[in-house]
C-alpha positions as CSV (number, residue, x, y, z in Angstrom):
1,M,69.9,1.3,147.5
2,P,70.2,-1.2,144.7
3,A,71.9,-4.5,145.4
4,K,75.4,-5.0,144.1
5,K,75.7,-7.2,141.1
6,Q,77.5,-10.5,141.7
7,V,80.6,-10.6,139.5
8,T,81.4,-14.1,138.4
9,K,84.5,-15.7,137.0
10,E,82.7,-15.9,133.6
11,M,81.9,-12.2,133.7
12,I,85.6,-11.4,134.4
13,L,86.8,-13.7,131.6
14,G,84.3,-12.0,129.2
15,A,85.6,-8.6,130.3
16,A,89.1,-9.8,129.9
17,L,88.4,-11.0,126.3
18,R,86.8,-7.6,125.4
19,V,89.8,-5.7,126.9
20,L,92.2,-8.0,125.1
21,M,90.6,-7.6,121.7
22,E,90.5,-3.9,122.1
23,G,93.9,-3.2,123.7
24,G,96.0,-6.3,123.6
25,T,97.5,-8.5,126.2
26,E,99.2,-5.7,128.1
27,A,95.8,-3.9,128.6
28,V,94.4,-6.9,130.5
29,N,95.1,-6.0,134.1
30,V,93.1,-5.8,137.3
31,K,92.3,-2.1,137.0
32,S,91.1,-2.3,133.4
33,L,88.9,-5.3,134.2
34,A,87.4,-3.6,137.2
35,A,86.6,-0.6,135.0
36,E,85.1,-2.8,132.3
37,L,83.0,-4.5,134.8
38,G,82.0,-1.4,136.8
39,C,83.2,-3.0,140.0
40,S,86.0,-2.9,142.5
41,T,89.2,-5.0,142.0
42,Q,88.1,-7.3,144.9
43,P,86.0,-9.8,142.8
44,I,88.9,-10.2,140.4
45,Y,91.4,-10.8,143.2
46,L,89.0,-13.3,144.8
47,S,88.4,-15.2,141.6
48,F,92.0,-15.5,140.4
49,D,95.3,-16.0,142.3
50,N,97.1,-13.6,140.0
51,M,97.1,-12.2,136.4
52,D,99.0,-15.2,135.1
53,A,96.2,-17.5,136.3
54,L,93.6,-15.3,134.7
55,R,95.5,-15.2,131.4
56,K,95.8,-19.0,131.5
57,E,92.0,-19.3,132.0
58,L,91.4,-16.7,129.3
59,I,92.9,-19.0,126.6
60,P,89.9,-21.3,126.2
61,T,87.6,-18.2,126.2
62,A,89.7,-16.6,123.5
63,V,89.8,-19.9,121.5
64,N,86.1,-20.1,121.5
65,K,85.9,-16.6,120.2
66,F,88.4,-17.4,117.6
67,V,86.4,-20.4,116.4
68,E,83.2,-18.3,116.5
69,L,84.8,-15.6,114.3
70,M,86.3,-18.1,111.9
71,Q,82.9,-19.9,111.5
72,K,81.3,-16.5,110.8
73,E,84.0,-15.6,108.3
74,C,83.8,-19.1,106.7
75,G,80.0,-19.2,106.7
76,S,80.2,-22.7,108.0
77,T,81.1,-24.9,111.0
78,R,84.3,-26.0,109.2
79,V,87.3,-24.2,110.4
80,H,90.8,-24.8,109.0
81,L,94.0,-23.3,110.3
82,Y,95.4,-22.9,106.8
83,G,92.8,-20.9,105.0
84,I,92.3,-17.3,104.0
85,E,89.9,-17.0,107.0
86,Y,92.8,-17.4,109.4
87,I,94.6,-14.5,107.7
88,C,91.4,-12.4,107.6
89,L,91.0,-13.0,111.4
90,A,94.6,-11.9,111.9
91,R,93.8,-8.7,110.0
92,Q,90.5,-8.0,111.6
93,Q,91.4,-9.1,115.2
94,P,95.2,-8.7,115.5
95,E,95.2,-8.5,119.3
96,L,93.2,-11.8,119.7
97,F,95.5,-13.4,117.0
98,R,98.6,-12.3,118.8
99,F,97.4,-13.5,122.1
100,L,96.5,-17.0,120.8
101,F,99.3,-17.5,118.3
102,M,102.2,-15.2,118.9
103,R,103.1,-15.8,122.5
104,S,106.4,-17.4,123.4
105,Q,106.1,-21.2,123.6
106,A,102.4,-21.1,122.5
107,F,102.6,-23.6,119.7
108,A,102.3,-26.8,121.7
109,E,99.6,-25.3,124.0
110,M,97.5,-24.1,121.1
111,K,97.9,-27.3,119.1
112,Q,96.5,-29.2,122.1
113,V,93.6,-26.7,122.6
114,L,92.8,-26.8,118.9
115,L,93.1,-30.6,118.6
116,P,89.5,-31.2,117.7
117,I,89.8,-28.9,114.7
118,I,93.2,-30.3,113.8
119,D,92.1,-33.9,114.0
120,R,89.0,-33.2,111.8
121,T,91.1,-31.4,109.3
122,I,93.7,-34.2,109.2
123,D,90.9,-36.6,108.5
124,E,89.8,-34.4,105.6
125,L,93.2,-34.3,104.2
126,M,93.6,-38.1,104.5
127,E,90.4,-38.6,102.6
128,Q,90.9,-35.8,100.0
129,Y,94.5,-36.7,99.1
130,H,94.6,-40.4,100.1
131,L,97.3,-39.8,102.6
132,D,98.1,-41.9,105.8
133,R,97.6,-40.1,109.1
134,A,101.3,-39.2,109.6
135,A,101.6,-37.6,106.1
136,A,98.3,-35.7,106.5
137,D,99.4,-34.5,110.0
138,E,102.7,-33.2,108.5
139,L,100.9,-31.6,105.5
140,H,98.5,-29.9,107.9
141,D,101.3,-28.5,110.0
142,Q,103.2,-27.3,106.9
143,L,100.1,-25.6,105.5
144,W,99.3,-24.0,108.9
145,M,102.9,-22.7,109.3
146,H,102.8,-21.1,105.8
147,T,99.4,-19.5,106.5
148,H,100.5,-18.5,110.0
149,G,103.6,-16.7,108.5
150,I,101.4,-14.6,106.3
151,A,98.9,-14.0,109.0
152,A,101.6,-13.0,111.5
153,M,103.1,-10.5,109.0
154,I,99.7,-8.9,108.5
155,A,98.8,-9.0,112.3
156,T,102.0,-7.1,113.1
157,D,101.7,-4.6,110.3
158,Y,104.9,-6.0,108.9
159,C,103.2,-6.0,105.4
160,D,99.9,-4.9,104.0
161,W,99.1,-7.5,101.4
162,D,95.7,-7.6,100.0
163,M,93.6,-10.8,100.5
164,S,93.8,-11.8,96.8
165,K,97.6,-11.9,97.0
166,A,97.4,-13.9,100.2
167,Q,94.9,-16.3,98.6
168,R,97.1,-16.8,95.6
169,M,100.1,-17.6,97.9
170,L,98.0,-20.1,99.9
171,N,96.8,-21.8,96.8
172,R,100.2,-22.2,95.3
173,C,101.7,-23.5,98.5
174,Q,99.0,-26.0,99.0
175,K,99.3,-27.2,95.4
176,A,103.0,-27.6,95.7
177,L,102.9,-29.4,99.1
178,V,100.1,-31.7,97.9
179,R,102.1,-32.6,94.8
180,E,105.0,-33.6,96.9
181,Y,102.9,-35.8,99.2
182,E,101.1,-37.4,96.4
183,A,104.4,-38.3,94.7
């Protein structure tokens, strides 16, 4: 009789990410994870106090996948939260996007988790447009919110804009905001 495989917390989180990306947040439950892992529900119950605890630990795993996909989309290690890649990710991975960016009260949590990306981007904005940190931080948030609005509309099938229209909208918004900050 073959030995049972040891199911680790990392394996459970990997399975949860796969289930999430395929079926959304509601699909992530003990039964679906056990089926994905080919095990009983016991390892899941032993590894996490409850599904809320599992979902909370899933956030960093999902963020890492988000960054990986954004880097692949960008073709570089630079990730910005206000580029067309963010919108493309929302279109290609709507369930992952919704989990990360469209949960109630998620903004402060996600801003904290994404702080290294945000800080690097703010530094770039400071250098590129000769802004102080406070102005660059505000510009970043405004660009991100504009981009997020487009991405959310696409991720929820509210609209079906093509990427060239989204890119034009992003470019116009960025030019207008930068003009205001440079004034």
